[in-house]
N, C-alpha and C positions, 0 to 999 in steps of 0.2 A: 258216468262214473267209470264204466268199463273202458272207455276210450282213454281216460286219464291213467288208469292202471296199465293199460297196454302201452301207452306212450312212455311211461316210466320204465317199464320192462324193456322196451326197445332201446331207450336211452342208456340204461345200465348195460345192456348187451353190447351196444356200440362202444361204450367206454371201456368195458372189459376186453373187447376185441382189439381196440387200439392199444391198450396196455400190453396185451399178449404179443401183439406184432412188434412193438418197440422193445419189449423185454427180449424177444427172440433176436432182434437186431443187435442188442447189447451182448447177448450171449455169443452170437456169431463173431462179433468184433473181439470179444475177450478171448475166445478160442484161437482166433487168428493171431492176436497179440502174444498169447502164451506160446504158440508154435514158433513165431518169429523169435521170441526171447530164447527158446530152447535152441533154435538153429544158431543164433548169434553166440550163445554160450558155448556151443560145440566148436564153432569156428574160432572163437577167441582162445579156447583151450588148445586147439591145434596150432594157432599162431604162436602162443606162448611156448609150446613144445618145439616148434620149428625154430623160433628165435633162440631157444636154449641150445638147440643142436648146432647153431652157427657159432656159438660162443667159444667152444674149445678150439675150433679150427682157426678162428681169428686170433685168439690168444696165442696159439702156437706159432702161427705165421708171423705175427707182429711182435712176438715175445712180450706180451702184456701180462701183468698180474691181474688186472681187473678190466672187465669189459661188460657193459650192460648188466651190472650187478643189481640194478633196481628191479630186474625181473623177479629176483628172489623175494622181494618185498611185497609182491602182489599176492595177496592172500585170497583164500577161497571165500572169505567173508565179504570181499569187495563186490559191489553190484556190477552189472555189465557195463554201465556208463563209466565207472572208475577204471575197471579193467581195460576197457577199450582205449581210454585216454592214456593210461600207463603204457600199454603195448604199442600204441601209435608213436609215443616218444621214443621207445626202444627201436621200433621199426625205422624211424627217421634217423636215429643214431647209427644204426647198422648201415644204412645206405650212404650216410655221410662218410662213414669210415671206408666203405667200398669205393666211393668217389675219390677219396684221398689216397687210396692204396690199391691201384689197379692190379697189382701183382696177385691180390687175393682172388681175382677172377680166373686165375689159372687152375684153381682147385676144382676138380670135377665134382667132388662131393659137395662143396659149397654151392656150385652152380645148380646142382640137383635140388638142394634145399631151397635155394632162391626161387627156382621155378615153382616149387610147391608153395612157397610163401606167397608168390605173386598170384597163383591160382586161388589160394585161400583168401587173399585180400579181396579178390573179385567176388568171392562168395560172401564175405563179410559185407561188402558194399551192397550187394543184392539183398541180403537179409535185412540190413538196416533200412534200405529203401522200402521193402515190404512192411517192416515194422512201422516206419514213419507214416506211410500211406494209410495203414490201418489205424494208427493213432489219430490221424486227421479225421477219419470217419467216426471213430469212437468219441473224440472230443466234440465233434459237431452234434452228435446225439446228446451228449451231456449238457450242452448249452442251448439247444434249440427246443422249441415247443412243438409238440406235446411230449416228446421223449424226455424232456427235462423233468417231468413229473415222475416218470419211472426212475430216473437217475436219483432223484431226491429220496424216494422210498427205498431204493436199493443201496443208497449211499455210494453211488458211483461218483468218482471225481476225475477231473482231467488228468491225463497222463503226460509225461515228459517226452520230448523228442530226442533223437540222437544228435541232431545238428540244428543250427539256428535257421537254416533255410525253411524247413517245414514249419517251424514256430512262427516265422514271419508271415508265411502264407496263411496259416490258421488265424493269426491275429487280424489280417486283412479281411478274411472271410467273416470272421466274428464281428467286425466293426460294421459290416454292410447290412 
């Protein structure tokens, strides 16, 4: 009888230990995802500000009434995915305009802003890579056993990626 009780106690201890370990893995992944989201948010805010700083220079040089006015429509209520997509369109529009009007590259103030913008873009790419890598780890925990049990109890769900590349990799890993 004592052996059965001891066996049950050991089993419960092992189950609890496994739950604690996987809960800690989830918590670490969530902390990393939150940090990445904060970094991305800061870099996107800086990108918006830098793009806004280019507008008056280009409007003045090209004598335009409107240029990248869709930046004004990006609200604080947009999530980072939407903000990133909107700013990317404006970023591409800026460089298309620069390609079509090389005289703009004679402006020292514009060149300085463009250098900051390119540096910021590298930071965004790095932060998104870190976010996507962490989301892969998190999503693997959500769908794999025994961590899936913790995910069910804690109501954790798979998170979205910033680009399709990581989504495809995760789907391949998930199907194996």
